[in-house]
Residue, then its C-alpha position, 0 to 999 in steps of 0.5 A: x415633451x412639454x417644458x414642464x414635463x422636462x424640468x419635472x424628469x430633470x428634478x426627479x433625476x437629480x433627486x433619484x426618484x427612479x421610477x416615478x419618473x416614468x408616469x410624468x406625462x400621465x400625472x402631468x396630464x391629470x394636473x392639467x385636467x385638475x387646473x382646467x376644472x378650477x380655471x387655476x393659474x398653477x396646479x402642483x401634484x404631490x405623491x407619498x410613497x408607501x414607506x412613509x417618506x416626505x411629499x414628492x411633486x410629481x407634476x405640475x401645470x400652469x404659469x407660461x414658458x417663460x417662467x421658471x417655477x422654483x421646485x425647490x421651494x415648492x417641495x420645502x413648503x409641503x414637504x412635512x405636510x400631513x406628518x405627525x398627526x397635523x391632518x389637512x382639509x380640503x379648503x380654500x384660502x386667501x394668501x393675502x390675509x392669511x398668516x400663521x401663529x408667527x404673524x409669517x406668510x403661510x406659504x413662502x412659495x406662493x409669496x414668491x411667485x405672486x399667488x394671491x389664493x390656494x385650494x388644498x385637496x388631500x387624499x387619505x389612505x389608513x389615515x396616512x396622506x397619499x397624495x395632495x393637489x394644491x391649485x393657485x390663482x394670482x386673483x385673491x378673489x378666486x372661487x371660494x367652494x366647489x360645485x358637486x361635479x367640480x368635487x366629483x371629477x376631482x376626487x376621480x382624478x385623485x383615485x387616477x391618480x393614487x391607482x397609477x402611482x401604486x401600480x408603479x410602486x409596486x413595480x419599483x418594489x419588485x424591480x428594486x427587489x430583483x436587483x438586490x438579490x441580482x447583486x447578492x447572487x454576485x456574492x459567490x464570485x468572491x474568491x475564498x481560496x487564498x484570502x485571510x479568513x477575517x478579511x473574507x468575513x469583513x468583504x461578506x459584511x460589505x454586502x450587507x447594503x445590497x440587502x438593506x441599503x438603509x441599514x448600517x452594520x457591526x462586525x463582533x469577533x468573540x474569543x470562545x475561550x475568554x468570552x470577550x467581543x472585540x469590535x470588527x469592521x463598522x460601516x459607519x464612523x459616527x462618534x455615536x455609533x462608536x459609543x453604541x458599538x461600546x454599548x452593544x458589545x456589553x449587551x452581546x456579552x450579557x446575552x452569551x454569558x446568560x446563554x446556557x450553551x454560549x450559543x446565541x442567535x445561531x442560525x437566526x436573525x434576532x431582534x435585540x432592539x429593546x435590550x439595547x435602547x438609545x436612538x436606535x429605530x431596529x437593532x438585529x443580531x445574526x451569528x454568522x459562523x464559528x472558526x477555531x476559537x473564534x464566533x463571528x457576529x454581525x449586528x445590523x441596525x439603524x437610526x432612519x428607517x423605522x424598520x425593516x420592510x418584508x423585502x428588506x427582512x427577506x433579502x437580509x435573510x438570503x444574505x445571511x444565508x449566503x454568507x454562511x454558506x460561502x464561510x462554510x465552503x471557506x472553511x472546508x477549504x481551509x481545513x482542506x489545505x491544512x489536511x494537505x500540508x499535513x500529508x505533504x509533511x507526513x508523505x514518508x509515513x504514509x508511504x504504505x497500505x496504511x497510508x492509502x486506506x486513511x488518505x481514502x478516509x480522509x478523502x472521502x469524508x471531505x467529499x462527503x461533507x462537500x456533497x452536502x453542501x452542494x446538495x443545500x446550494x442546488x437544492x435552494x437554487x432550484x427552489x429559488x428558480x420556482x419562485x422568481x419570475x425575472x428572466x435575467x435572474x433565472x439565468x444567472x441562477x442557472x449558471x450558479x447551478x452549472x457551475x455548482x454541478x461542475x464541482x460536484x462533477x469534481x467531487x464524484x472523480x474524487x470518490x471514484x478514486x477513493x472507491x478502489x480503496x473502499x468499496x470492496x466487495x464483501x462476501x460471506x466468511x467465518x470470523x472464527x476461521x479467519x482469526x484462527x488462519x490469522x494466528x497460524x501465520x508465522x510472521x505476525x508483525x507484533x512479535x517483535x515487540x511481544x517477545x522482549x516485553x515478555x507479553x503473551x497473546x491468548x485467543x478465546x472463541x465462545x462460538x462454533x462459527x461466526x457467519x459475516x459480510x466481509x473483505x477477508x485482507x481487511x479483517x486480517x489488517x483490522x486484527x493486526x492494529x488492534x493486537x499491535x496496539x494492545x502489545x505496545x502499551x501492555x505492561x511487561x509480564x501480562x497477557x493480551x487476550x482476543x475473545x470472540x463472542x456472539x450477540x443475538x444479532x452481531x458477533x463482537x471481537x475484544x482485544x483487552x491488555x492490562x496497560x495505562x487507563x486512557x484519559x477521556x480527553x484523549x479518547x475523544x481523538x483516539x480515532x482522529x488521523x495523525x492523533x499518536x501517543x507513541x510519539x515519533x514512533x507512531x503515524x497515528x493511523x492505526x485506529x483510523x484504519x481500524x475504525x475505517x474498516x469497521x464501518x465498511x462492514x456495517x459495524x463500529x468499534x467501541x472502547x472502554x478503560x479502567x484500572x480494574x478491566x484494563x483497556x478494551x477495543x471491541x469490534x461489533x459486526x452484524x451477523x450475515x443474515x439472508x439478504x432477501x429475508x426482508x420483505x420487498x417494499x409493498x408497492x400497494x400504498x394506495x394512490x400518489x397524494x399527500x404522504x406522510x414522510x419522514x426526512x432524516x439528515x443531520x445537516x439542517x440545509x439538507x433537511x430544509x431543502x428536502x422539506x420544501x422540495x416534498x412540501x411543494x408536491x403537498x406532501x406532510x414532511x416530519x424533519x428530524x436532526x438524527x436517527x434517536x429523534x426519527x425513532x421517537x416519531x416512528x413510535x408515536x405515528x406511522x409514515x408512507x416513506x422515510x428518506x434518511x442520510x447515511x453518515x449521521x453522528x450517534x446513529x447512521x442511517x443504515x442503523x436507522x433503516x435497520x430498526x425501522x425497517x424490523x418494526x415496519x418491513x412494509x414501509x418504503x426507504x429510500x436513503x441519500x448520501x454524500x459518499x456517492x458510489x461507495x455504498x455497498x448495495x448488498x449491505x443496504x439491501x439487508x437493512x431494508x433500504x430500496x433506493x440509494x440517491x446520491x448528493x447533490x440531488x434535484x428536485x425531479x430526482x426526488x420526485x422520481x424516487x417517491x414515484x418508484x417507491x409509492x406507486x398507485x394501487 
């Protein structure tokens, strides 16, 4: 290695020039060629990277080995060349006689080393200076122009330099992207179990530097009750930035006041640079999460970098996605911990059949939420593996995927435990006969309350028979809880009415009492576990059990309460139609190719992952967040396949499947669910569902599902 090459490498190492040092040998050869062409005593080569930073000296040639060139002075002289519209020209200059407008020497580096003549040869790309040759002669009477041959040779040398440096720059950018992505994946190693939630948010904000090294960040926490923002952690201690935070806090308050739903920038990165002003080149806002009464908002900004590069934007989006996933996981752990504390506190009240059923409901609900989250993570990791080519990153992704799937296995075991309480085999039975047999029992529990209050219970039936799919012991428990609740709140001397009636597709069992009207605020919580208006006399589990039994029977519980008609809980259960009446899914769909697929899931992450997986295979995807929107889509266009979630607010996946199957019995319907093995397959068959896929799912599972339901004619 030559002395000049060693000096350049040492200098670049000190200036953290990174990957540029790997091509010093090549650029030095180019410098030597130019020096030979021009017979110059010294030639320096400069390069400006595509991010617009200052010119960087990357090679030089000339001077005896006994002399050490002052590289700092060389860089200092040329650092700002070509910036601000000062276009350089290819020209020779006599340095002994040339001065600037102030009468000073125009090249301090040349003066320090005794050079009398200089030749500058710049190279531009899209009006931006990219490379520069600066040749020097001690003799001020050196050459004054280039021959055509010399000019062509130098032009070719510049092209070779630009091609070499462009390739190095691309490699550097790709390597930098890969390394920063690997650093972001390490965020999943953060422990969320025993950490204070706000401290966890602050720790995640500290990882922003890995996504955007030249950006600063400020965390703001909004009180959802009074709408006020308070400043959290800040990555900068500059006093000007403190004033900026006060201005930014006012700007955020204005944005949230102007928002109709108090939900600004949720789920996306929003640019508010123009609304903040000041010396800041960009200001982005991202809604991290909502936890109880607080909202966490992250602001990313800079006064140095002109704008975020495409890679920076992608990594910032990945950082925000990872942060949301980790915080969502932390909230689930926090809620589960709180639920465990409540379970321990209520252990005496839960030591009976009701507590077991409620525990199964709660555990299944938590498992369902975890399966949704894990499904989104697994799907996103698989999509990332398709895009990333670096073997090391793929290996890290495989390790993360294995850990996530290990967690999914734990959730599966939890669901198998709850299956014994929830997945009872439904069979055909006469609901009217079940009600009649229930009232013939001599030891009805609610009589100890109804007799002292002089409250009677009457039964009316408007049907001759009511055949449904159900579990007798569950229906008995359901009636007992509804009547107990009605008797408890009935006014003394009144009657509780139990009415069995029939509608076109279902039977209804209603229980009505004359008692206090249930306020609207309580109706929203009445089916929540542990919520009770009975004080210490109630465990808050009865109506939770009623709701769980209704859902497991494919039905629902409706509540109405007013001063005129009293309070009515109405159980709606579908009739026991023949499970085989619906026609088989037609497998004559034509050839597999680009299919029109309707994806329905209330979880945004699952919708996005499913859509991305299916789009990769060339399918046309329409994604809906609930069953109502999906039904509107089915009215306006025809789909080759529908994939729907089971548990969704408003309209369940089973209800949606039933309506779609009724209007288009030929359409294949698949269901994805986080409820695991707890789904009753006889029940889903009645709704036209031909395949059930548990969460989390793999890309290969989705492909197999489509191949199973839609095959070649």
